[in-house]
N, C-alpha and C positions, 0 to 999 in steps of 0.2 A: 444120591441125588446128582443131577447134572447141573452145570453152571453155564451162564451166558453173560458176556460182557455187554452192558448197556451204558448209556451216557452217564448215569449216576454211580456206577460201580458194577459189581458182579451180582447177578441174581441166581439163586439156587432154585431148582424146580424139579418136580416129579414128572416123569414121562414114562408111562407104562401102557402096555397093551397095543392093539392094532384095530384099525377101522376108522369110522368117522370120528374126528377129534372132538372131545369135550374139554373145554377150558374152564377150570374152577378157580374163582378169584375170591380170596379171603378178605376179611376185614380186620378189626382190632378188638382186643389185644391178642393176636393169634398168629397163625402162619398156615402154610399148606397142611399142617398136621390136623387142622380142624376138619379136613375131609377124609381122614383115614378110615372112618367107619363106612363111608359110602363108596370109596374107590374100589374095594373088592367086587362089589356088585356091578359097577359101571365098566370095569376093565375087562370083563368077560366078553364084551362085544364092541368095545370102543378103545381108541387111543385116548388116554386120560392125561391131561397136562394141568399141573397146579403149581404156579410160581409162588415163591416167598417174596413179598414186596421188599424193597430195600428198607432196612430198619427192622426187619422181622425175620424169624426163622434162621435159616443158614445163610441168608444173603448178607452182603456187606451192610454195615450199620454206621453210616456217617454220624459222628458224634455231635455235630452242630445242628441243633434242632431247627435253626432258621432255614436249613436246606430243604426241609420237608414242606411240600405244598401239593395240592391235588394236581395241578398241571404238571409238576415235576414227576409225580408218580405215574400219571397218564403217559407222559413221554417215555418213561422207562418201560412201562407195560407194552406200549406200541413197539418199541425196539425189541423187546423180548419176543413178541408175536412174530416179528420179521425173522428173528433168529430161528425159531422153531418151524417156520415155513408152513403154516397151515392157512391155505387160501380161504377156506370156509370151515366153520366150526359151530358147535353148540356151546352157548355161553351160559354159565351159572355164576351169579354174583351174590355175595352176602355182605351186608353192612357196607363199609367203605369200598368194597369191591365194586359196587354200583357206580359211585362218583368217579372211580378210577377207570373202569373198563368201558362203561357205556359211551363216553365221548369218542372212544376208538370205534365202537360199533356204529355210532351216528355218522362218523366220517366215511364209513364204507358199509352201509347197511346190507349190501348184496352178499357180504361175507357171512352173515348170521343165518344159521340153519334153524335154530330155536333159541329162545331166551327163557331162562329160569331166574326169577328174582326171589331171594330169601331174605326177609327182614332188611331191606335196603331202601334207598331213596335216591333222588336226583333233583333236589330242590333245597332251598334254605330251610333248615329245621326250626328256625326261630327259637333256638335254645338260649338260655341265659349266657351272658358273656363269660367265656372260659379263659380268655386271654389276659390273665392277671398274675401277679407274683405269687399269690397263695396257691392257685391251681397249678402253676408251673412247679412249685415245690412239691405239691402232692403227687403230681405225675412223675416227676423225675427222681425225687428222693424217697417217696413212700410207695411207689409202684401202684398208684391209685387205680389205674385202668384195670389191671389184672386182679388186684386185691378186692376192690370195692365194686367197680362197675359190672364185672361179671356176675357177682353175687346178686346185685340189684336186678339184673336183667334176666336171670335164670328163672325157669318155670317150676312147676310142682310135679310134673309127670315123672321125671327122673331126678332123684336127689343129687344135689351138687355135693358130693362127698369131698372129704379133705384131699383124698388122692386125686380126684378129678380136678378140683380147684388148683392143686399144685401143678397140674399140667399147664395151666395158664401162667401162674406166677413165676415158675422156674425158667420160663422163656425170657424173662427180663430181670436178670440177677443183680444188676447194678445200674447206677445213674446213666452212664453212656448208652447202655443197651435199651433205654426207655425213650430215647429221643424220638423214635418213630411214633410211639403212642401219644406223646405230647404234641407232635406235629399234627396228628389227626385231630386231637382235641382243639388245637388252635384253628384248624380249618373250619370247624363248625361255626366259630365266631367271625372268622375273617373272609371266608370264601363262599358264603351263601349266595351272593349275586352271581358268581360264576356258575354255580349249580342251577340256579333259576334260569340263566341264559341257555344252558344245555338242555334243560327240560322243555324249553319251547320248541325244540326240534324232535321231541320223542315221537311225533306222528310219522317220522321217517321210518320207524320200526313197526308201524301198525300192521304191516303185512306178515310179520314174523310170528310163527306159532309160539305162544307164551304160556308159561306156568308161573303162578304166583303162590309161594309157600309162606304161610304166616302163622307164627305162634301167638295165640291170643293173650298169653300171660306175660308178654314182654312189656315191662313197665317203662322202658326207655323209648321204644318205637311202637306206638299204639296202633290199633286197627284203623285209625283215621288215615294212616299212610297207605294201607291196603286199599282203602276206598279211592284214594288218588290214583294208584296204579290201575285200578279197574276202569277208571275213566279213560286212561290212555290205551288200555288193552281190554276192551269190552268182551272179546271172544276168548280170553285166556281161560285155561283150566285153573281152578282155585283149589288149594289145599289149606284149609284152616284147621288148626289143632288146639283143642282145649288143653289147658294145663302146660302148654309148651311155651317157652320164653324166647329169648333172642337167638338161640342156637339150635334151631330145629334139627339140623343134620347131626348134632351131637346128642340132643335130647330124645329124638325119635328117628334114628338114622334109617331103619328098615323102611319106614313109611315114606320118608323123603326120597330115598334111592329108587323105590318102586314108582313113585310119582314121576320122577325125572325120566325113567325108562319108558313109562307109558307116553309121556309127552313126545319123546324122541321117536318112538315107534309109530305114533299116529300121524 
């Protein structure tokens, strides 16, 4: 993996292939590794770039969880984009990848060639308050995000085997390594208004060819959010998948990679 210095530390990232750039932006509890099944398909025709957010993967992991916020992640992502020097690109976002990367796209919509949204959002989720001492202990001491949330959000089409689940849990082996996951959990409770404010500008991307990928078996992020995306992108291609949960690109990678290729090619 390559590395780039950004304001919050050093970000690791995948950079493979040649051609029009595709930027893959992961969520939680994960890293750029979540794209490893679809990268081989995309890299045959494109330059594929996939960063690890700070706090995840091979990037630096500041141990103070108070550091982590969505604007902080967005600023680091923007600096990373400047480093890799891609003036225009295809953007694929999953989970918190949307709230992190879409503000950058909204600031310069002319840079976006296509947009693919996979189980993501850009608005207040109206979730129960997570920012309390019990949830902090669960996330930091018990690895709650990787151990529990992944299992709850997984679908039925592909079994979440022990080996596959371990690929999530082993990325966060101790309390300091989990600060990023807790930072994301806190943002759901603390930064909803920031996401709502950004969502009011989504019409700036209305001209961008879009693909919406949705696993209908996701118990965390329901199809109601897909309905909201459809209002913003009424001409978008739609890929809805029965039995697929929160990680379509891991649960049905061939189908997702083919849909992304079709959206880019058309």
